[in-house]
C-alpha positions as CSV (number, residue, x, y, z in Angstrom):
1,X,177.1,130.9,-61.2
2,X,177.4,132.8,-64.5
3,X,181.2,133.2,-64.1
4,X,181.5,129.5,-63.4
5,X,179.5,128.6,-66.5
6,X,181.6,130.9,-68.6
7,X,184.8,129.4,-67.3
8,X,183.7,125.9,-67.9
9,X,182.5,126.8,-71.4
10,X,185.9,128.4,-72.1
11,X,187.7,125.2,-71.0
12,X,185.4,123.0,-73.0
13,X,186.0,125.1,-76.2
14,X,189.7,125.2,-75.6
15,X,189.8,121.4,-75.2
16,X,187.7,120.9,-78.4
17,X,190.0,123.2,-80.3
18,X,193.0,121.1,-79.2
19,X,191.6,117.9,-80.7
20,X,193.5,117.3,-84.0
21,X,191.5,117.1,-87.2
22,X,191.7,113.6,-88.7
23,X,190.7,114.6,-92.2
24,X,193.3,113.3,-94.5
25,X,195.1,115.5,-97.1
26,X,194.0,114.5,-100.6
27,X,197.6,114.4,-101.7
28,X,198.3,111.9,-98.9
29,X,195.5,109.7,-100.3
30,X,197.0,110.0,-103.8
31,X,200.4,109.1,-102.5
32,X,198.9,106.1,-100.8
33,X,197.3,104.9,-104.1
34,X,200.7,105.4,-105.8
35,X,202.4,103.2,-103.3
36,X,199.8,100.5,-103.7
37,X,200.4,100.6,-107.4
38,X,204.2,100.5,-106.9
39,X,204.0,97.4,-104.7
40,X,201.5,95.7,-107.1
41,X,204.2,96.1,-109.8
42,X,202.6,98.8,-111.8
43,X,205.4,101.3,-111.6
44,X,204.2,103.2,-114.6
45,X,200.8,103.9,-113.0
46,X,202.6,104.7,-109.7
47,X,204.8,107.2,-111.4
48,X,201.9,108.9,-113.1
49,X,200.1,109.3,-109.7
50,X,203.3,110.6,-108.1
51,X,203.7,113.1,-110.9
52,X,200.3,114.4,-110.1
53,X,201.1,114.5,-106.4
54,X,204.3,116.4,-107.0
55,X,202.8,118.8,-109.5
56,X,200.0,119.6,-107.0
57,X,202.7,120.9,-104.7
58,X,203.4,118.1,-102.3
59,X,206.4,118.6,-99.9
60,X,206.4,115.0,-99.0
61,X,209.9,113.5,-99.5
62,X,208.4,110.0,-99.9
63,X,206.7,111.0,-103.1
64,X,210.0,112.0,-104.6
65,X,211.8,108.9,-103.3
66,X,209.2,106.6,-104.8
67,X,209.0,108.5,-108.1
68,X,212.8,108.0,-108.3
69,X,212.4,104.3,-107.7
70,X,209.7,104.2,-110.4
71,X,212.0,105.9,-112.8
72,X,214.8,103.6,-112.0
73,X,212.5,100.5,-112.5
74,X,211.1,101.8,-115.7
75,X,214.5,102.7,-117.3
76,X,216.4,99.8,-115.8
77,X,219.1,102.2,-114.6
78,X,219.5,103.0,-110.9
79,X,220.7,106.5,-111.9
80,X,217.4,107.4,-113.6
81,X,215.8,108.7,-110.4
82,X,218.9,110.6,-109.1
83,X,217.4,114.1,-109.3
84,X,214.2,112.9,-107.4
85,X,216.4,111.2,-104.7
86,X,218.3,114.5,-104.3
87,X,215.1,116.5,-104.1
88,X,213.6,114.1,-101.6
89,X,216.7,114.4,-99.4
90,X,216.5,118.2,-99.5
91,X,212.8,118.1,-98.5
92,X,213.7,115.8,-95.6
93,X,216.3,118.3,-94.5
94,X,214.0,121.2,-94.8
95,X,211.4,119.4,-92.7
96,X,208.3,121.1,-94.1
97,X,206.4,117.9,-94.0
98,X,207.7,115.5,-91.3
99,X,207.1,111.9,-92.2
100,X,208.8,108.6,-91.3
101,X,210.8,108.2,-94.5
102,X,212.7,105.2,-93.1
103,X,209.5,103.3,-92.4
104,X,208.2,104.1,-95.9
105,X,211.3,102.8,-97.5
106,X,211.8,99.8,-95.2
107,X,210.1,97.4,-97.6
108,X,212.4,98.6,-100.4
109,X,215.8,98.8,-98.6
110,X,215.3,96.7,-95.5
111,X,215.3,97.7,-91.9
């Protein structure tokens, strides 16, 4: 009986440990706020938030893509965000943070 209880307890603990945590990364929350500002038309505010996200060490390529878009919108030159676009592409290749970049940019560039 004791062995059976121990085995069941072990399986229960293993199953519990396999459940992913749903706590959201604070940088993801900040990124989300920046995107809301971007689509509201406040690209300056979006850029400020994205600057904070990137300065805090985010490896999310979307943050760099959208900061590049903000820089291009603010300056009026599509080349203004070039270094951020290149950094975003490199982060995507490195794959440290796997995200659906295509989906994130779909509203900007189309499907």
